[in-house]
C-alpha positions as CSV (number, residue, x, y, z in Angstrom):
1,M,103.7,96.2,70.7
2,S,105.8,96.3,73.9
3,K,103.9,95.8,77.0
4,M,105.2,97.8,80.0
5,I,104.8,97.5,83.7
6,M,105.4,99.8,86.5
7,I,105.7,98.7,90.1
8,Y,106.3,101.3,93.0
9,A,106.6,101.7,96.5
10,S,105.4,105.1,98.2
11,M,105.0,105.9,101.8
12,T,104.2,109.8,101.6
13,G,102.8,109.9,98.1
14,N,105.7,111.5,96.4
15,T,107.0,108.4,94.5
16,E,103.4,107.6,93.6
17,E,103.1,111.1,92.2
18,M,106.2,110.7,90.2
19,A,104.7,107.2,89.0
20,H,101.5,108.7,87.6
21,A,103.5,111.7,86.0
22,I,105.6,109.1,84.1
23,A,102.6,107.1,83.2
24,D,101.2,110.4,81.8
25,G,104.3,110.8,79.8
26,I,103.9,107.2,78.2
27,R,100.2,107.6,77.6
28,E,100.9,110.8,75.8
29,S,103.1,108.9,73.6
30,G,100.3,106.6,72.6
31,K,101.3,103.6,74.7
32,E,99.8,102.0,78.0
33,V,101.6,100.7,81.1
34,E,100.3,98.6,84.0
35,I,100.8,100.2,87.3
36,L,100.9,98.3,90.3
37,D,101.7,99.4,94.0
38,I,104.2,97.2,95.8
39,F,101.4,96.7,98.4
40,D,99.4,94.6,95.7
41,N,102.1,92.1,96.6
42,P,103.2,91.3,92.8
43,D,105.4,88.3,92.3
44,A,108.6,89.3,90.6
45,S,108.0,86.6,88.0
46,I,105.3,89.0,86.6
47,L,108.3,91.0,85.0
48,M,108.7,88.2,82.6
49,D,105.9,89.0,80.7
50,Y,106.7,92.6,79.9
51,E,109.4,94.1,77.6
52,G,109.4,97.3,79.4
53,I,110.0,97.4,83.3
54,L,109.6,100.6,85.3
55,L,110.5,100.5,89.2
56,G,110.0,103.1,91.5
57,S,110.6,103.4,95.2
58,Y,111.1,105.9,97.9
59,T,114.5,105.4,100.1
60,W,114.5,104.5,103.6
61,G,117.0,105.3,106.2
62,E,120.5,105.7,105.0
63,G,119.9,104.6,101.4
64,D,118.0,101.4,101.6
65,L,115.0,99.9,100.0
66,P,111.7,100.2,102.0
67,D,110.8,96.7,103.7
68,E,107.7,96.4,101.5
69,F,110.0,96.2,98.4
70,L,112.4,93.6,99.8
71,D,110.6,90.4,99.0
72,F,110.3,91.6,95.4
73,Y,113.8,92.5,95.2
74,E,115.0,89.0,96.4
75,E,112.7,87.2,94.0
76,M,114.3,89.2,91.2
77,D,117.4,87.0,91.8
78,Q,115.4,84.1,90.2
79,L,114.8,86.0,87.0
80,D,116.8,86.4,83.7
81,L,115.7,89.9,82.3
82,S,117.9,89.7,79.3
83,G,116.2,91.6,76.4
84,K,113.9,93.7,78.6
85,K,114.5,97.4,78.9
86,A,114.0,99.1,82.4
87,F,113.9,102.6,83.9
88,V,114.1,103.4,87.8
89,F,112.9,106.4,89.7
90,G,112.2,107.5,93.4
91,S,112.3,110.1,96.0
92,G,114.6,110.6,98.8
93,D,116.2,113.4,100.8
94,T,119.4,115.3,100.0
95,V,120.0,115.3,103.7
96,Y,121.3,111.7,103.5
97,D,124.7,110.9,102.1
98,D,123.1,108.4,99.9
99,F,120.6,110.4,98.3
100,A,117.6,108.2,97.0
101,G,119.7,105.2,97.2
102,A,116.9,102.8,96.6
103,V,117.0,103.8,92.8
104,D,120.5,102.9,92.9
105,R,120.0,99.5,94.3
106,L,117.2,98.8,91.8
107,I,119.3,99.8,88.9
108,E,122.0,97.7,90.2
109,K,119.7,94.6,90.5
110,L,118.1,94.9,87.1
111,Q,121.6,95.1,85.5
112,E,122.9,92.1,87.4
113,R,119.8,90.2,86.1
114,G,120.6,91.3,82.4
115,A,117.9,94.1,81.9
116,E,119.1,97.2,79.9
117,V,118.5,100.3,82.0
118,V,118.0,102.7,79.2
119,L,117.6,106.1,81.1
120,E,119.6,107.5,84.0
121,G,117.6,106.7,87.3
122,L,115.2,109.8,88.3
123,K,115.7,111.1,91.7
124,V,113.5,113.7,93.3
125,D,114.4,115.6,96.4
126,T,111.3,114.8,98.7
127,S,108.3,116.0,97.1
128,P,108.2,116.5,93.4
129,Q,108.0,120.2,92.2
130,P,106.4,121.2,88.8
131,E,109.7,120.8,87.1
132,D,110.2,117.5,88.3
133,I,106.7,116.3,87.2
134,E,107.6,117.6,83.9
135,K,111.0,115.5,83.8
136,C,108.7,112.5,84.8
137,K,106.6,113.1,82.0
138,Q,109.5,113.4,79.5
139,C,111.2,110.1,80.9
140,G,108.0,108.3,80.4
141,S,108.0,109.5,76.8
142,E,111.7,108.8,76.4
143,F,111.1,105.1,77.7
144,V,108.6,104.6,75.1
145,A,111.0,105.9,72.4
146,S,113.6,103.5,73.6
147,L,110.9,100.5,73.3
148,N,109.8,101.6,69.9
149,Q,113.3,101.7,68.6
150,N,113.7,98.0,69.7
151,E,110.2,97.3,67.9
152,K,111.8,98.9,64.6
153,V,114.9,96.7,64.9
154,S,112.9,93.6,65.4
155,N,110.5,94.4,62.5
156,N,113.3,94.9,59.9
């Protein structure tokens, strides 16, 4: 059974709301996910204990990761995430040229470290609307399906 972890940063609650909706989609698919707020100060090495990695972050300024995510992001440089599947989500503001750029930064880092990003990054403009919440749930179930596909291959 694939183990999943979700680590997110949220300042106004928008990305946190997305995280919980994605987790709902995962649970509706019959799986569980460990959820950590970046303020819990997890060490990036925790990712090595999981097959599925979900990272979420709001975007700060002109497309940057928030300060509270930087240590974790830099610690990821020490990891080989080959064989892990990942998904990234977050909120941003379309007023900026680099809309939800933190999502792109995290995707790039995961790929650089060898993880397979199995779904397109999910970006929400400011506050999630009902259709965004449904998309989050759908992404949660699609992420589970990508992990289940991996399990079927390894069981054959």
